[in-house]
N, C-alpha and C positions, 0 to 999 in steps of 0.2 A: 186736693192739693193747692195750696195756697201759691198763687202766682203774683208777680209784680209787674208794674208797668215796664214795657221793654223786653220782658221774657218773650220767648216763641215757643209756641207749640205747633210744630210742623209749619205750615205756611201762615199761621196766625200769629199776629204780634199782640201782644196783651196792652190794652189801652187803659183800662180802668176797671176795677172790681165793681160790679153793680149791687152785689148783695150776696147774702149767704143765709142758709137755714141749716137745720140739723143734717140734711142729707145731700144738699148741693152748694156748690158755690157757682156764681154766675159772673161772667166777665164780658165787657164790651171789648171786641178785638178787631183788629184790621186783617182782613184776608188780603195778603200780600200778592196772591196770584191774580185774584180776579179785582183788586182795588176797590173793596168795598167794606163797610162795617157790618160786623155780624156779632151774634152772642154765643158764647159757649157756656154749657154747664159742665162741671167736673165734680167728682166725688171729693170730698174732704180727704186729706191724707190718712185720717184714722179708718176710712172705708175703701181706700184706693184698691186693696187687694181682696176685696170682698166679692166673691162671685155672684151671690145673690143680688147684691146692690148693683153690680155692673149689669147683671141681667135686667133689672128694673130700669135702669137708665136706658138701655137698648130699647126695651118695651116702649117707654115714654116716647122715645124717638120715632118708633114705628107707629105708634098711635097718632102722633102729631102729624106724620108724614101722610097719614089716611085721610085728614081733615082739610078742608078748604074753606076758609071764611076770612073776610076782611079784617075781623077783630081777634083773629088767632095767628100767633107766630108761625111761620113756615119752616119745617124741618129741611135742613140742608144736608143732613148726614152725620155719620158717626166717624170719629177721627181717632187714631191712637198714635202718640209720638213720645217716645222715651218712657214707655210704660205707663203714660197718662191716658185714659180714655175720656174723650169729650164729645158731647152731643152739641152740633152746631145748628143753630137757628137763626132766623131773621132778627134784627134789632131795629127798635124804633124808639125814639125818645117818649117816654111816658108823660102823658099830660094830666092835668087835674081837671075834672069836670067843673065847669064854671056854675052849676046849679047851686 
């Protein structure tokens, strides 16, 4: 589901769209409850009601939650608001390797 800056998804306020692929849209959002920036992944509108793709998104969140490494985003959970399922994870500004 395409979201725009200023829209809200539960306690998350959309800041910017980070990117999109065939199966996910990723946004930088502000967690208004904990006052921090996080990222969310949502399914594109064309897949929003696809039970198989929703299950994949949930599995992705579960797998990420089982990992702990400084170079991997941390899973903060799964949220649903207004029929939109979102995978919430840590956000960090990407940097380019100076090599």
